[in-house]
C-alpha positions as CSV (number, residue, x, y, z in Angstrom):
1,M,92.7,87.9,96.1
2,E,95.6,86.5,98.1
3,S,98.9,86.1,96.1
4,N,99.1,82.3,96.6
5,T,95.9,81.9,94.6
6,H,97.3,83.6,91.5
7,G,94.0,85.1,90.4
8,A,92.1,81.8,90.8
9,K,88.5,82.1,92.1
10,I,87.2,80.2,95.1
11,Q,84.3,77.9,94.3
12,K,81.0,77.1,96.0
13,D,82.5,74.3,98.0
14,G,84.7,76.8,99.8
15,R,87.8,74.7,99.2
16,T,88.6,74.4,95.5
17,Y,89.3,77.0,92.9
18,A,88.7,77.8,89.2
19,I,91.4,79.0,86.9
20,Q,90.6,80.9,83.7
21,T,93.0,80.6,80.8
22,Y,94.1,83.5,78.7
23,I,93.0,83.0,75.1
24,P,93.0,86.3,73.0
25,A,90.2,86.4,70.4
26,G,89.3,82.8,71.4
27,I,91.9,81.3,69.1
28,V,93.7,78.1,70.3
29,R,96.2,75.9,68.6
30,P,96.1,72.0,68.8
31,E,99.1,72.2,71.1
32,D,97.2,74.5,73.5
33,L,94.3,72.0,73.8
34,E,96.7,69.2,74.4
35,Q,98.4,71.2,77.1
36,I,95.1,72.0,78.8
37,A,94.1,68.3,78.6
38,H,97.4,67.1,80.0
39,I,97.2,69.5,83.0
40,A,93.5,68.5,83.7
41,K,94.5,64.8,83.8
42,K,97.7,65.4,85.8
43,Y,96.0,67.4,88.5
44,K,92.7,65.5,88.3
45,I,90.7,68.6,87.5
46,P,87.1,67.4,87.4
47,T,85.4,70.0,85.1
48,I,86.6,71.9,82.1
49,K,84.2,74.6,80.9
50,I,84.2,76.9,77.8
51,T,83.1,80.4,79.1
52,S,81.0,83.0,77.3
53,G,84.2,85.1,77.0
54,Q,85.8,82.4,74.9
55,R,88.2,81.2,77.6
56,V,88.7,77.7,79.1
57,L,87.8,77.4,82.8
58,L,89.5,74.7,84.9
59,I,87.1,74.0,87.8
60,G,87.9,72.1,90.9
61,V,91.6,73.0,91.3
62,E,93.2,72.3,94.7
63,E,94.8,75.5,96.2
64,K,98.2,73.7,96.5
65,D,98.2,73.1,92.8
66,I,97.3,76.6,91.6
67,G,100.9,78.0,91.3
68,M,102.2,74.9,89.4
69,I,99.2,74.9,87.0
70,R,99.7,78.6,86.2
71,E,103.3,77.8,85.5
72,E,102.6,74.8,83.3
73,L,99.9,76.7,81.4
74,G,102.6,79.2,80.3
75,Q,101.1,81.9,78.1
76,L,97.7,80.3,78.5
77,G,97.9,81.0,82.3
78,G,98.6,84.7,81.8
79,G,96.3,87.7,81.5
80,M,95.2,90.5,83.8
81,F,94.3,89.6,87.4
82,L,94.0,93.2,88.6
83,P,91.2,95.5,87.2
84,G,91.9,95.9,83.5
85,V,91.0,94.3,80.1
86,R,89.8,90.8,81.0
87,I,88.7,89.6,77.6
88,V,88.7,90.5,73.9
89,Q,86.3,88.2,72.3
90,S,85.6,87.9,68.6
91,C,83.6,86.1,66.0
92,P,85.4,84.4,63.1
93,G,85.0,87.6,60.9
94,N,85.6,87.8,57.2
95,A,88.6,85.5,57.4
96,H,86.2,82.5,57.8
97,C,82.5,83.5,58.0
98,K,80.5,83.9,54.8
99,N,78.6,86.8,56.6
100,G,81.7,88.6,57.8
101,T,82.4,92.0,56.4
102,Q,85.4,93.0,58.5
103,D,88.5,91.2,60.0
104,S,87.4,90.9,63.6
105,L,90.0,88.3,64.5
106,S,93.0,90.5,63.5
107,L,91.5,93.5,65.4
108,A,90.8,91.4,68.5
109,S,94.4,90.1,68.5
110,A,95.8,93.6,68.1
111,L,93.7,95.0,71.0
112,S,94.6,92.0,73.2
113,N,98.3,92.7,72.7
114,R,97.8,96.4,73.2
115,Y,96.0,96.3,76.5
116,T,97.5,93.2,78.3
117,E,99.0,95.2,81.2
118,I,96.9,98.4,81.4
119,K,95.3,99.0,84.8
120,L,91.7,100.4,84.8
121,P,89.2,101.4,87.5
122,A,87.3,98.1,87.0
123,K,87.4,95.1,84.8
124,L,86.7,95.8,81.1
125,K,85.5,93.4,78.4
126,I,85.7,94.0,74.7
127,G,83.5,92.3,72.1
128,I,84.2,92.4,68.4
129,S,81.8,91.3,65.6
130,G,82.7,91.2,62.0
131,C,79.1,92.0,60.8
132,P,75.9,93.5,62.2
133,R,74.7,90.0,63.4
134,C,76.8,90.8,66.4
135,C,78.0,87.3,67.3
136,G,80.8,88.9,69.4
137,Q,78.2,90.2,71.9
138,S,79.5,93.7,71.1
139,K,76.5,95.7,72.2
140,V,76.6,94.4,75.8
141,R,80.4,94.7,76.3
142,D,82.2,97.6,77.9
143,I,83.7,98.4,74.5
144,G,81.8,96.9,71.5
145,I,83.0,97.0,67.9
146,V,80.7,95.9,65.0
147,G,81.8,95.6,61.4
148,S,79.8,96.5,58.3
149,N,80.5,97.1,54.6
150,N,81.2,100.8,55.6
151,G,83.8,100.0,58.3
152,W,83.4,99.7,62.1
153,T,80.8,101.0,64.6
154,V,82.1,101.5,68.1
155,F,79.9,101.2,71.3
156,F,80.8,102.1,74.8
157,G,79.3,101.3,78.2
158,G,77.5,98.0,77.5
159,N,76.9,95.4,80.2
160,S,75.2,92.0,80.3
161,G,75.2,91.6,84.1
162,Y,72.4,92.1,86.7
163,R,71.6,95.5,85.3
164,C,71.9,95.0,81.5
165,R,72.7,98.0,79.4
166,E,73.3,98.4,75.7
167,G,76.4,100.4,74.9
168,D,76.1,104.0,73.5
169,T,77.0,104.3,69.9
170,V,80.1,106.4,69.7
171,V,80.7,106.6,65.9
172,S,80.0,104.5,62.8
173,G,81.8,103.9,59.5
174,I,85.5,104.3,60.7
175,Q,88.4,102.2,59.5
176,T,90.6,99.9,61.6
177,G,93.3,102.4,62.4
178,R,90.9,105.0,63.6
179,T,89.0,102.4,65.5
180,M,92.1,101.5,67.5
181,E,92.7,105.2,68.1
182,L,89.2,105.6,69.4
183,V,89.5,102.7,71.7
184,D,92.7,104.3,73.1
185,R,90.7,107.6,73.6
186,L,87.8,105.9,75.3
187,M,90.1,103.9,77.5
188,T,92.1,107.0,78.6
189,W,88.9,108.9,79.3
190,Y,87.4,106.1,81.4
191,Q,90.7,105.6,83.2
192,S,90.9,109.3,84.3
193,E,87.2,109.9,85.1
194,A,85.7,106.7,86.4
195,K,85.5,105.8,90.1
196,E,87.2,102.8,91.6
197,K,85.3,99.6,90.7
198,E,82.9,101.6,88.5
199,R,82.2,99.5,85.4
200,T,81.6,101.4,82.1
201,A,77.9,100.9,82.2
202,R,77.5,102.6,85.5
203,F,80.0,105.2,84.5
204,M,78.0,106.1,81.4
205,E,74.8,106.3,83.5
206,R,76.7,108.9,85.6
207,V,77.8,110.7,82.4
208,E,74.1,111.2,81.5
209,S,73.6,113.4,84.5
210,D,77.0,115.1,84.6
211,E,77.2,118.1,82.2
212,A,81.1,118.1,82.1
213,L,81.4,114.4,81.4
214,K,78.5,114.6,78.9
215,N,80.3,117.4,77.0
216,E,83.6,115.4,77.0
217,F,81.8,112.4,75.5
218,S,80.4,114.6,72.8
219,R,83.8,116.0,72.1
220,I,85.2,112.4,71.7
221,R,82.4,111.6,69.3
222,G,83.1,114.8,67.3
223,E,86.8,113.9,67.0
224,F,86.0,110.6,65.2
225,E,82.8,111.4,63.4
226,I,82.9,110.9,59.7
227,P,81.9,114.2,57.9
228,R,78.8,113.9,55.8
229,C,78.9,114.7,52.1
230,G,78.6,118.4,51.5
231,T,79.7,119.4,55.0
232,T,83.0,120.9,56.0
């Protein structure tokens, strides 16, 4: 992407662009919505779309306006343009939902802050669900985290694209602190072993046929596995 487009994506007409806002955990304030509406009116942006990743997409932006719109969006215009963590989406969790068993919003915010600037071999998406209903699309995200009464279950290597793949279960029943440590561990492993532009789903398919990578994945699982009663 050329620098003057500031991460905006060219559209079907070959002339205008789309700008994605940066909204960690999908939480917006009234002031954020007012700012987005003001910018859309000022620059005559014809379409505003809520994305599946809980961001706002401004569609139909003129190239000459991209820089100013990014500047006026402020923090809403930030985020990772290079390969890295693109989204951390979340359901409302136990802070709001009657079905929620874990605090998905707080975990999503913490992970968003933690990985804002990290560069990875390819884009990576994180989905967090506060209960097994999985409203955060956790099983088809690169890193998925699903809450239950026993803690968090972590998945790795999911994808909802052309070649869908459900993420591998890494471990179940761990608490929030250990969950963040595990995400760190998975991110470091992926960063060091994946090929350029290799998403986690394709990486995990390669792991299945590579004995060394398969053994390393088993070791990561072992590091975070909860011992069963009666075992040492």
